[in-house]
KESEMAR-176510 format. One record per atom (N, C-alpha, C): residue number from 1; residue in one letter; x, y, z. Coordinates in steps of 0.001 Angstrom, whole numbers, plus 500000, padded with zeros to 6 digits. Layout:
<sites>
(NUM; "a"; (X; Y; Z))
...
</sites>
This chain:
<sites>
(1; "m"; (885698; 699381; 184512))
(1; "m"; (886658; 698460; 183858))
(1; "m"; (886847; 698537; 182076))
(2; "t"; (887351; 697950; 181587))
(2; "t"; (887166; 698605; 179979))
(2; "t"; (886935; 697293; 179591))
(3; "l"; (886373; 697463; 178665))
(3; "l"; (885702; 695604; 177661))
(3; "l"; (886135; 696384; 176199))
(4; "k"; (885937; 695494; 175605))
(4; "k"; (886840; 695175; 174566))
(4; "k"; (884361; 695051; 173574))
(5; "i"; (884573; 696086; 172494))
(5; "i"; (883337; 695627; 171645))
(5; "i"; (883930; 695116; 170902))
(6; "v"; (883969; 693972; 170053))
(6; "v"; (884056; 693558; 168872))
(6; "v"; (883165; 694071; 167343))
(7; "v"; (884234; 694201; 166568))
(7; "v"; (882954; 694631; 165121))
(7; "v"; (883327; 694232; 164133))
(8; "l"; (882703; 692984; 163547))
(8; "l"; (882613; 692024; 162768))
(8; "l"; (881626; 693053; 161906))
(9; "n"; (882254; 692993; 160147))
(9; "n"; (882115; 693215; 158938))
(9; "n"; (882644; 692038; 157944))
(10; "g"; (881371; 692135; 157285))
(10; "g"; (881741; 690094; 156300))
(10; "g"; (881892; 691049; 154735))
(11; "p"; (881770; 690484; 154025))
(11; "p"; (882367; 690526; 152259))
(11; "p"; (881632; 691592; 151746))
(12; "n"; (882855; 692187; 151071))
(12; "n"; (881873; 693517; 150116))
(12; "n"; (882003; 694863; 151019))
(13; "l"; (882293; 694875; 152664))
(13; "l"; (882235; 696164; 153527))
(13; "l"; (883284; 696887; 153004))
(14; "n"; (884294; 696335; 153354))
(14; "n"; (885569; 696608; 152621))
(14; "n"; (885147; 697579; 151297))
(15; "l"; (884330; 697674; 150219))
(15; "l"; (884158; 698414; 148807))
(15; "l"; (883014; 699575; 149534))
(16; "l"; (882601; 699896; 151882))
(16; "l"; (881957; 700927; 151995))
(16; "l"; (882381; 702432; 151371))
(17; "g"; (881633; 702838; 150250))
(17; "g"; (882217; 704155; 149913))
(17; "g"; (882306; 703935; 148148))
(18; "q"; (882313; 703389; 148395))
(18; "q"; (882676; 703025; 146956))
(18; "q"; (881394; 702011; 145990))
(19; "r"; (881239; 700981; 147126))
(19; "r"; (880486; 699942; 146495))
(19; "r"; (878742; 700975; 146291))
(20; "e"; (878089; 700771; 145726))
(20; "e"; (876330; 701332; 145153))
(20; "e"; (876095; 702491; 146001))
(21; "p"; (877099; 703521; 146400))
(21; "p"; (876756; 704936; 147757))
(21; "p"; (874829; 705077; 147401))
(22; "g"; (874321; 705139; 146564))
(22; "g"; (873240; 704724; 146391))
(22; "g"; (872361; 704178; 147815))
(23; "t"; (872717; 703500; 148255))
(23; "t"; (872649; 702335; 148966))
(23; "t"; (872831; 702245; 150760))
(24; "y"; (874928; 702250; 150103))
(24; "y"; (875201; 701833; 151139))
(24; "y"; (875869; 703527; 151831))
(25; "g"; (876058; 704793; 151160))
(25; "g"; (875946; 705499; 151373))
(25; "g"; (877577; 706281; 151270))
(26; "s"; (878315; 706973; 151649))
(26; "s"; (879359; 707766; 151214))
(26; "s"; (881226; 707400; 152414))
(27; "a"; (880679; 707290; 153023))
(27; "a"; (881473; 706810; 154050))
(27; "a"; (881870; 705016; 153529))
(28; "t"; (883351; 705510; 154005))
(28; "t"; (883835; 704385; 154566))
(28; "t"; (884265; 703223; 155556))
(29; "l"; (884421; 702153; 154686))
(29; "l"; (884796; 701445; 156303))
(29; "l"; (885943; 701915; 157779))
(30; "a"; (887194; 702779; 157016))
(30; "a"; (887617; 703350; 157763))
(30; "a"; (886656; 704267; 158940))
(31; "d"; (885866; 704923; 158326))
(31; "d"; (885331; 705653; 158776))
(31; "d"; (883832; 705275; 159634))
(32; "v"; (883616; 704060; 159489))
(32; "v"; (882885; 702908; 159976))
(32; "v"; (883646; 702682; 161653))
(33; "e"; (884491; 702367; 161338))
(33; "e"; (885925; 701801; 162334))
(33; "e"; (885736; 702886; 163200))
(34; "a"; (886185; 704506; 162334))
(34; "a"; (886218; 704791; 163693))
(34; "a"; (885318; 705815; 165301))
(35; "l"; (884254; 705160; 163826))
(35; "l"; (883208; 705950; 164606))
(35; "l"; (881988; 704054; 165483))
(36; "c"; (882552; 703580; 165584))
(36; "c"; (882833; 702318; 166582))
(36; "c"; (883884; 702651; 167796))
(37; "r"; (884825; 703459; 167040))
(37; "r"; (885778; 703364; 168309))
(37; "r"; (885422; 704012; 169335))
(38; "q"; (885192; 705756; 168361))
(38; "q"; (884868; 706446; 169151))
(38; "q"; (883221; 706087; 170434))
(39; "t"; (882299; 705437; 169893))
(39; "t"; (881633; 705143; 170636))
(39; "t"; (882068; 704256; 171883))
(40; "a"; (882580; 703397; 171785))
(40; "a"; (882834; 702817; 172367))
(40; "a"; (883748; 702956; 173568))
(41; "a"; (885125; 703839; 172411))
(41; "a"; (885752; 704781; 173696))
(41; "a"; (884497; 705701; 174427))
(42; "d"; (883186; 706795; 174259))
(42; "d"; (882248; 707336; 175365))
(42; "d"; (882158; 706858; 176578))
(43; "h"; (882090; 705495; 175934))
(43; "h"; (881340; 704992; 177005))
(43; "h"; (882837; 703926; 178238))
(44; "g"; (883708; 704433; 177703))
(44; "g"; (885204; 703961; 178949))
(44; "g"; (885592; 702446; 177854))
(45; "h"; (884706; 702255; 176941))
(45; "h"; (884895; 701089; 176386))
(45; "h"; (886130; 700854; 175196))
(46; "a"; (886558; 699788; 174594))
(46; "a"; (887619; 699684; 172863))
(46; "a"; (886782; 698931; 172107))
(47; "a"; (887110; 699531; 171234))
(47; "a"; (886601; 698830; 169918))
(47; "a"; (887644; 697995; 169152))
(48; "e"; (887242; 696230; 168665))
(48; "e"; (888192; 695696; 167843))
(48; "e"; (887117; 695369; 166666))
(49; "c"; (887868; 696400; 165760))
(49; "c"; (887538; 695736; 164351))
(49; "c"; (887664; 694936; 163180))
(50; "l"; (887345; 693969; 162378))
(50; "l"; (887176; 693003; 162209))
(50; "l"; (886603; 693408; 160486))
(51; "q"; (887385; 693212; 159561))
(51; "q"; (886295; 692742; 157839))
(51; "q"; (886850; 691717; 157663))
(52; "s"; (886254; 691276; 156767))
(52; "s"; (886869; 689839; 156129))
(52; "s"; (885892; 689363; 154797))
(53; "n"; (886748; 688871; 154210))
(53; "n"; (885481; 688491; 152392))
(53; "n"; (885331; 687359; 152704))
(54; "h"; (886162; 686756; 154071))
(54; "h"; (885748; 685017; 153843))
(54; "h"; (885320; 684295; 155382))
(55; "e"; (884192; 683871; 155063))
(55; "e"; (883246; 683303; 156269))
(55; "e"; (884561; 683145; 157575))
(56; "g"; (885248; 681955; 156963))
(56; "g"; (886108; 681456; 158073))
(56; "g"; (886319; 682597; 158671))
(57; "a"; (886897; 683277; 158682))
(57; "a"; (888320; 684615; 159203))
(57; "a"; (886587; 685072; 160440))
(58; "l"; (885469; 685486; 160110))
(58; "l"; (884243; 685555; 160929))
(58; "l"; (884483; 684447; 161684))
(59; "l"; (883978; 683105; 161349))
(59; "l"; (883474; 682315; 162312))
(59; "l"; (884779; 681976; 163573))
(60; "d"; (886173; 682533; 163081))
(60; "d"; (887358; 682112; 163817))
(60; "d"; (887019; 683620; 165122))
(61; "a"; (886516; 684566; 164564))
(61; "a"; (886817; 685857; 165231))
(61; "a"; (885491; 685681; 166626))
(62; "l"; (884835; 684965; 166153))
(62; "l"; (882910; 685439; 166740))
(62; "l"; (883501; 683953; 167541))
(63; "h"; (884397; 682770; 167977))
(63; "h"; (884889; 681958; 168341))
(63; "h"; (885845; 682413; 169381))
(64; "a"; (886910; 683384; 169538))
(64; "a"; (886960; 684032; 169736))
(64; "a"; (886943; 685130; 170942))
(65; "a"; (885656; 685998; 170374))
(65; "a"; (885041; 686910; 171110))
(65; "a"; (884261; 686191; 172490))
(66; "g"; (883966; 685167; 171465))
(66; "g"; (882887; 684103; 173290))
(66; "g"; (884138; 683526; 173991))
(67; "a"; (885364; 683041; 173641))
(67; "a"; (886046; 682694; 174978))
(67; "a"; (886894; 684127; 175488))
(68; "a"; (886474; 685324; 174787))
(68; "a"; (887491; 686149; 175889))
(68; "a"; (885786; 686552; 176471))
(69; "f"; (884634; 687067; 176080))
(69; "f"; (882964; 686989; 176523))
(69; "f"; (883517; 686332; 178074))
(70; "r"; (883704; 684760; 178118))
(70; "r"; (883715; 684415; 178983))
(70; "r"; (884930; 684779; 180349))
(71; "t"; (885634; 684703; 179830))
(71; "t"; (886953; 685593; 180728))
(71; "t"; (886952; 687266; 181100))
(72; "g"; (885694; 687958; 181229))
(72; "g"; (885498; 688673; 181210))
(72; "g"; (886332; 689746; 180324))
(73; "e"; (886599; 689806; 179088))
(73; "e"; (887112; 690149; 178232))
(73; "e"; (886280; 691789; 177407))
(74; "v"; (885379; 690773; 176686))
(74; "v"; (884112; 690946; 175570))
(74; "v"; (883075; 692035; 176164))
(75; "a"; (882724; 692924; 175485))
(75; "a"; (880747; 692772; 176532))
(75; "a"; (880004; 692209; 175424))
(76; "g"; (880408; 691875; 173664))
(76; "g"; (880111; 691391; 172982))
(76; "g"; (880449; 692082; 171925))
(77; "v"; (879040; 691329; 170427))
(77; "v"; (880262; 691899; 169106))
(77; "v"; (878776; 692108; 168307))
(78; "v"; (879350; 693551; 167393))
(78; "v"; (878867; 693916; 166750))
(78; "v"; (878820; 693209; 165860))
(79; "l"; (877758; 692435; 164703))
(79; "l"; (878574; 692179; 163250))
(79; "l"; (877622; 692234; 162160))
(80; "n"; (877990; 692968; 161003))
(80; "n"; (877155; 692945; 160083))
(80; "n"; (878423; 691930; 159038))
(81; "a"; (877260; 690491; 158691))
(81; "a"; (877875; 690394; 158016))
(81; "a"; (877878; 690090; 156626))
(82; "g"; (876616; 691681; 156161))
(82; "g"; (876967; 691520; 154829))
(82; "g"; (875385; 690368; 153500))
(83; "a"; (876360; 689818; 153167))
(83; "a"; (875105; 688661; 151938))
(83; "a"; (875287; 687103; 152989))
(84; "l"; (876453; 687002; 153902))
(84; "l"; (876583; 685446; 154257))
(84; "l"; (874965; 686233; 155561))
(85; "t"; (875006; 687030; 155776))
(85; "t"; (873358; 687303; 156868))
(85; "t"; (872623; 686132; 155847))
(86; "h"; (872101; 685771; 155100))
(86; "h"; (870966; 685252; 153837))
(86; "h"; (871558; 684078; 153479))
(87; "t"; (872873; 683927; 154294))
(87; "t"; (872858; 682189; 153453))
(87; "t"; (873630; 681245; 154432))
(88; "s"; (874060; 682034; 155579))
(88; "s"; (875138; 681539; 156225))
(88; "s"; (874860; 680367; 157832))
(89; "i"; (874467; 679430; 158057))
(89; "i"; (873749; 678335; 158970))
(89; "i"; (875022; 678091; 160055))
(90; "a"; (876569; 678539; 159485))
(90; "a"; (877537; 678156; 159744))
(90; "a"; (877462; 679540; 161191))
(91; "l"; (877223; 680550; 160485))
(91; "l"; (876998; 681748; 161356))
(91; "l"; (876214; 681412; 162589))
(92; "q"; (875281; 681437; 162160))
(92; "q"; (874446; 680844; 163022))
(92; "q"; (874634; 679966; 163753))
(93; "d"; (875068; 678572; 164233))
(93; "d"; (874979; 677804; 164634))
(93; "d"; (877051; 678078; 165559))
(94; "a"; (877706; 679529; 165399))
(94; "a"; (878661; 679838; 166117))
(94; "a"; (878077; 681109; 167053))
(95; "i"; (876774; 681500; 166461))
(95; "i"; (876768; 682040; 167722))
(95; "i"; (875917; 681392; 168247))
(96; "r"; (874986; 680800; 167785))
(96; "r"; (874494; 679648; 169228))
(96; "r"; (875357; 679661; 170691))
(97; "g"; (877155; 678674; 169703))
(97; "g"; (877961; 678656; 170282))
(97; "g"; (878698; 679167; 171279))
(98; "v"; (878942; 680886; 171219))
(98; "v"; (879291; 681735; 171955))
(98; "v"; (878070; 682321; 172757))
(99; "a"; (877028; 681660; 173219))
(99; "a"; (876064; 682230; 173730))
(99; "a"; (876439; 681992; 175435))
(100; "p"; (876428; 683190; 175591))
(100; "p"; (875447; 684101; 176228))
(100; "p"; (875638; 685288; 176209))
(101; "m"; (877157; 685320; 174931))
(101; "m"; (877358; 686635; 174987))
(101; "m"; (876449; 686896; 173716))
(102; "p"; (876110; 688810; 173716))
(102; "p"; (875924; 689257; 172332))
(102; "p"; (875949; 689882; 171385))
(103; "v"; (875016; 689373; 170364))
(103; "v"; (875549; 689434; 168964))
(103; "v"; (874558; 690594; 168691))
(104; "i"; (875015; 691684; 168195))
(104; "i"; (874057; 692846; 167660))
(104; "i"; (874340; 692697; 166081))
(105; "e"; (873213; 692310; 165506))
(105; "e"; (873290; 692062; 163848))
(105; "e"; (873087; 693608; 163130))
(106; "v"; (873832; 694107; 162270))
(106; "v"; (873553; 695861; 162107))
(106; "v"; (873391; 695451; 160735))
(107; "h"; (872847; 696313; 159889))
(107; "h"; (872553; 695975; 158559))
(107; "h"; (872317; 697810; 158200))
(108; "i"; (873050; 698123; 157474))
(108; "i"; (872878; 700095; 156963))
(108; "i"; (872328; 700070; 156255))
(109; "s"; (871932; 699653; 154864))
(109; "s"; (870197; 699084; 153824))
(109; "s"; (869102; 698563; 155174))
(110; "n"; (868228; 698942; 154954))
(110; "n"; (866755; 698621; 155440))
(110; "n"; (867007; 697029; 154123))
(111; "v"; (867003; 696438; 154895))
(111; "v"; (867164; 695084; 153561))
(111; "v"; (865437; 694960; 153668))
(112; "h"; (864373; 694714; 154780))
(112; "h"; (863562; 694673; 153645))
(112; "h"; (862750; 695595; 153019))
(113; "a"; (863049; 696354; 152087))
(113; "a"; (862532; 697111; 151447))
(113; "a"; (863827; 697127; 149998))
(114; "r"; (864224; 695884; 150095))
(114; "r"; (865379; 695452; 149123))
(114; "r"; (864435; 693822; 148318))
(115; "e"; (865292; 693650; 147481))
(115; "e"; (865168; 692267; 146661))
(115; "e"; (864618; 691022; 147906))
(116; "a"; (864120; 689859; 147592))
(116; "a"; (863235; 689571; 148403))
(116; "a"; (864986; 688544; 149423))
(117; "f"; (865095; 688222; 149054))
(117; "f"; (866905; 686966; 149105))
(117; "f"; (866966; 688149; 150761))
(118; "r"; (866898; 689167; 150292))
(118; "r"; (867980; 690078; 151369))
(118; "r"; (866846; 689850; 152608))
(119; "h"; (865477; 689680; 152575))
(119; "h"; (864429; 689571; 154050))
(119; "h"; (864848; 688358; 154381))
(120; "h"; (865753; 687712; 154531))
(120; "h"; (865914; 686473; 155773))
(120; "h"; (867194; 686612; 155954))
(121; "s"; (867002; 686552; 157385))
(121; "s"; (868860; 686328; 158416))
(121; "s"; (868731; 684978; 158835))
(122; "w"; (869774; 684530; 158786))
(122; "w"; (870298; 683210; 159519))
(122; "w"; (870035; 683741; 161353))
(123; "i"; (870808; 685449; 160933))
(123; "i"; (871575; 685343; 162306))
(123; "i"; (870292; 686050; 162916))
(124; "s"; (869190; 686433; 162517))
(124; "s"; (868236; 687061; 163541))
(124; "s"; (867810; 686602; 164188))
(125; "p"; (867671; 685034; 164438))
(125; "p"; (866713; 684261; 165060))
(125; "p"; (867369; 684283; 166679))
(126; "v"; (868937; 684642; 166198))
(126; "v"; (869837; 683880; 167975))
(126; "v"; (870447; 685077; 167920))
(127; "a"; (871084; 686947; 167294))
(127; "a"; (871357; 687823; 168476))
(127; "a"; (870005; 688679; 168933))
(128; "a"; (871006; 688902; 169808))
(128; "a"; (870491; 689913; 170920))
(128; "a"; (869764; 690971; 170454))
(129; "g"; (870517; 691628; 169182))
(129; "g"; (868793; 692757; 168881))
(129; "g"; (869599; 692949; 167223))
(130; "i"; (868697; 693684; 166725))
(130; "i"; (869011; 694258; 165269))
(130; "i"; (868987; 695585; 164875))
(131; "v"; (869699; 696086; 164155))
(131; "v"; (870016; 697493; 164175))
(131; "v"; (869552; 697252; 161894))
(132; "i"; (868503; 697987; 161318))
(132; "i"; (868045; 697907; 159688))
(132; "i"; (868338; 699450; 159778))
(133; "g"; (868927; 699871; 158707))
(133; "g"; (867920; 700728; 157813))
(133; "g"; (868953; 701829; 158249))
(134; "f"; (869599; 702504; 159205))
(134; "f"; (870312; 703736; 160033))
(134; "f"; (871224; 704401; 159179))
(135; "g"; (872096; 703973; 158056))
(135; "g"; (873331; 704082; 157524))
(135; "g"; (874406; 703189; 158561))
(136; "i"; (875571; 704138; 158578))
(136; "i"; (876230; 703393; 158928))
(136; "i"; (876093; 704609; 160854))
(137; "d"; (875257; 705263; 160951))
(137; "d"; (874427; 705337; 162397))
(137; "d"; (874343; 703907; 162741))
(138; "g"; (873822; 703229; 162556))
(138; "g"; (873672; 701502; 162796))
(138; "g"; (874217; 701200; 163839))
(139; "y"; (875353; 701421; 163682))
(139; "y"; (876533; 700652; 164328))
(139; "y"; (876684; 701580; 165467))
(140; "r"; (876908; 702842; 166164))
(140; "r"; (877138; 703952; 166847))
(140; "r"; (875564; 703067; 167864))
(141; "l"; (874768; 702866; 167632))
(141; "l"; (873181; 702387; 168365))
(141; "l"; (874012; 701272; 168865))
(142; "a"; (874311; 699799; 168837))
(142; "a"; (874633; 698697; 168091))
(142; "a"; (875732; 698801; 169542))
(143; "v"; (876612; 699592; 169123))
(143; "v"; (877752; 699894; 170104))
(143; "v"; (877098; 700523; 171570))
(144; "d"; (876031; 701490; 171260))
(144; "d"; (876292; 702076; 172712))
(144; "d"; (874908; 700955; 172799))
(145; "a"; (874459; 699762; 172418))
(145; "a"; (873668; 698958; 173348))
(145; "a"; (874440; 697948; 173978))
(146; "l"; (875050; 697848; 173385))
(146; "l"; (876516; 696421; 174097))
(146; "l"; (876748; 696672; 175950))
(147; "a"; (877357; 698816; 175064))
(147; "a"; (878193; 699705; 176794))
(147; "a"; (876511; 699401; 177412))
(148; "r"; (875753; 699825; 177137))
(148; "r"; (875050; 699750; 177906))
(148; "r"; (874861; 698155; 178795))
(149; "r"; (874218; 697128; 178145))
(149; "r"; (874694; 696284; 178566))
(149; "r"; (875313; 696137; 179562))
(150; "a"; (876771; 696019; 178476))
(150; "a"; (877616; 695096; 180346))
(150; "a"; (877755; 695943; 181321))
(151; "r"; (877202; 697667; 181247))
(151; "r"; (876431; 698063; 183105))
(151; "r"; (875978; 697622; 183999))
(152; "g"; (874582; 696441; 182627))
(152; "g"; (874360; 695851; 183442))
(152; "g"; (873328; 696865; 183764))
</sites>
């Protein structure tokens, strides 16, 4: 059965490849999305990708994914919330609200090797897993994990 894996990217991730390439690398958001789509396809699934600079759009996408998870259409969510990771209790509440749908938190850089404010995540306590510091390959790891979970 083909399931969707929802990939959500938060604020400023549309600037990948331009913004701080020493920290985030030279890959673009289009590269990330292509990697996720190919990885999902390798497992017989599809990736649905959304990037937004607006917290509300991410909340709405999580709610929609949760509803689709309950009907058996979605395997889970890969979430790189960007800086909202460190500030958004609303995202934490939304993830709690769509449980038991698995949400995997992804960060391209090693946030624990950066500024102190990046060391705290409101998402980590409610995430099914966390992938940090592997560049865009972290998305592949997260999609792989969700596809494997869906197989049971």
